[in-house]
C-alpha positions in Angstrom: -3.4 84.0 13.2 0.0 83.4 14.7 -1.5 80.6 16.8 -2.8 78.8 13.6 0.7 79.0 12.0 2.3 77.6 15.2 -0.2 74.7 15.2 0.5 74.0 11.6 4.3 73.9 12.1 4.0 71.7 15.2 1.7 69.4 13.3 4.1 69.1 10.4 7.0 68.3 12.7 5.1 65.7 14.7 3.8 64.1 11.4 7.3 64.0 10.0 8.7 62.3 13.1 5.9 59.7 13.2 6.3 59.1 9.4 10.0 58.6 9.7 9.7 56.0 12.5 6.8 54.2 10.7 8.8 54.1 7.4 11.9 52.9 9.2 9.9 50.1 10.9 8.3 48.9 7.7 11.6 49.0 5.8 13.4 47.0 8.5 10.6 44.4 8.6 10.8 44.1 4.8 14.5 43.7 4.7 14.4 40.9 7.4 11.7 39.1 5.4 13.4 39.7 2.0 17.2 40.1 2.5 18.9 41.8 -0.4 21.5 38.9 -0.8 21.2 35.2 0.1 23.5 32.2 0.1 22.7 31.3 -3.5 23.7 34.7 -4.6 27.0 34.5 -2.7 27.7 31.1 -4.3 27.0 32.4 -7.8 29.2 35.5 -7.2 32.1 33.3 -6.0 31.6 30.9 -8.9 31.8 33.8 -11.4 35.1 34.9 -9.8 36.4 31.4 -10.6 36.4 29.7 -7.2 34.2 27.1 -5.7 33.1 28.2 -2.3 32.8 25.9 0.7 29.9 26.2 3.0 32.2 27.7 5.6 33.1 30.5 3.3 29.5 31.1 2.4 28.6 31.2 6.1 31.4 33.7 6.8 30.1 36.0 4.0 26.5 35.8 5.3 27.7 36.7 8.8 29.7 39.7 7.6 26.7 40.8 5.5 24.3 40.6 8.5 26.7 42.7 10.6 26.0 45.6 8.2 22.3 45.2 8.1 
C-alpha cells in the first residue's frame, strides 16, 4: 500500500518535470517562429507617437526586444 503511494508520487513528480520541459521547448520554438512584435509593429507604434522612425532606430528597438526574449 505505501509502496503504491510512493510510486504514484514519484510518477507525478517525474511527469510534471518532463511536462514542464516539453512545454518550455514548444513555447520557445513558437516564439522564435512567431515573435510577438516585429519591425512593422515598431514602426506603427512610433508613427502613432508622432515621430517617423529611421531604420537605425527600428533596429535598435528590435535588438533591445530580442535581449528580453
